[in-house]
C-alpha positions in Angstrom: -26.6 40.3 23.9 -27.9 37.7 26.4 -29.7 38.9 29.5 -29.2 36.2 32.1 -31.6 36.1 35.0 -30.4 34.4 38.1 -31.9 34.2 41.6 -30.1 37.2 42.9 -29.2 39.3 39.9 -29.6 39.9 36.2 -26.4 40.3 34.2 -25.5 40.6 30.6 -23.1 38.5 28.6 -22.2 38.4 24.9 -23.9 35.6 23.0 -23.6 34.3 19.4 -26.4 32.8 17.3 -25.2 29.9 15.1 -27.4 27.4 13.3 -30.4 28.1 15.5 -28.5 27.8 18.7 -27.7 30.6 21.2 -24.1 30.1 22.4 -22.8 32.0 25.5 -20.6 31.6 28.6 -22.3 32.0 31.9 -20.7 34.0 34.7 -20.2 31.2 37.2 -16.8 30.2 38.4 -16.5 27.5 35.8 -17.4 29.8 32.8 -19.3 26.9 31.1 -20.2 27.5 27.5 -23.9 26.9 27.1 -25.9 26.1 23.9 -29.6 26.6 23.9 -32.0 26.1 21.0 -33.2 29.6 20.0 -36.8 30.5 19.0 -37.0 33.6 16.8 -39.8 34.9 19.0 -37.4 35.2 21.9 -35.2 37.9 20.2 -36.0 41.6 20.8 -34.3 44.9 20.1 -33.1 47.1 23.0 -30.5 49.8 22.9 -29.9 49.1 19.2 -28.9 45.5 20.0 -30.5 42.1 19.7 -31.4 40.7 23.2 -32.4 37.3 24.4 -33.6 36.6 28.0 -32.3 33.4 29.6 -33.2 31.9 33.0 -30.0 30.7 34.6 -31.5 28.4 37.1 -34.1 26.7 34.9 -31.7 26.7 31.9 -34.3 27.9 29.4 -34.9 30.9 27.1 -37.7 33.3 28.1 -39.9 34.5 25.2 -40.9 38.1 24.9 -44.4 37.4 26.2 -42.9 35.9 29.4 -43.3 32.2 28.7 -40.4 29.9 28.9 -39.1 27.6 26.3 -37.3 24.6 27.8 -34.1 23.7 26.2 -31.5 20.9 26.6 -28.0 22.1 27.2 -25.7 19.3 25.8 -22.6 20.9 27.2 -23.9 20.9 30.8 -23.6 17.1 30.8 -20.4 17.0 28.7 -18.3 15.5 31.5 -20.7 12.6 31.8 -20.6 11.9 28.1 -16.8 12.1 28.0 -16.6 9.7 31.0 -19.0 7.3 29.4 -17.2 7.3 26.0 -13.6 7.3 27.3 -14.1 4.8 30.2 -12.4 1.5 30.2 -14.3 -1.5 29.0 -17.1 -2.8 31.2 -16.1 -5.4 33.6 -16.2 -8.8 31.9 -18.5 -11.3 33.6 -15.9 -14.1 33.2 -13.2 -12.1 35.0 -15.7 -11.4 37.8 -16.6 -15.1 38.1 -13.0 -16.2 38.1 -12.2 -13.7 40.9 -15.2 -14.8 42.9 -14.2 -18.5 42.6 -10.5 -17.8 43.6 -11.7 -15.8 46.7 -14.1 -18.7 47.5 -11.3 -21.3 47.3 -8.9 -19.2 49.4 -11.7 -18.8 52.0 -12.3 -22.6 52.1 -8.5 -23.3 52.5 -8.3 -20.8 55.4 -11.4 -22.4 57.1 -9.9 -25.9 56.7 -6.6 -24.7 58.3 -8.5 -23.1 61.1 -10.6 -26.3 61.6 -7.4 -28.4 61.8 -5.9 -26.0 64.3 -9.1 -26.2 66.5 -9.0 -30.0 66.4 -5.4 -30.0 67.5 -6.3 -27.5 70.3 -9.1 -29.7 71.5 -6.7 -32.7 71.7 -4.4 -30.6 73.8 -7.2 -29.5 76.0 -8.5 -33.1 76.4 -4.9 -34.2 77.3 -4.7 -31.4 79.9 -8.0 -32.4 81.4 -6.8 -36.0 81.7 -3.5 -34.7 83.4 -5.5 -32.5 85.8 -7.8 -35.4 86.6 -4.9 -37.7 87.4 -3.3 -35.2 89.7 
């Protein structure tokens, strides 16, 4: 039996000890399965059952003398591991350079077209000034 101590309450869940790990589901909305490395000093008998105290917020097992033993919960970060392993390949630097060069060329073409339009516009304005000056 696992006695889970949270900020607001203490609740009990069923836990299993396998290969030196305490495995249990917490009572949050996600019902995440947690695995914590178990020290034999943390187990005590109460009501004819074996009990282990766990701090939910700090994610560690509390020994019978009140000291905490920190533990790493590999399943807590399982989503990050799965994303890292199953993600697509890292962006190839050559693809990035080709895309940057293409964008640069398109930008230069657009700027050249705009410059040609501006020169045509200045010619029209100059012609208009000459017409106004004659009138």
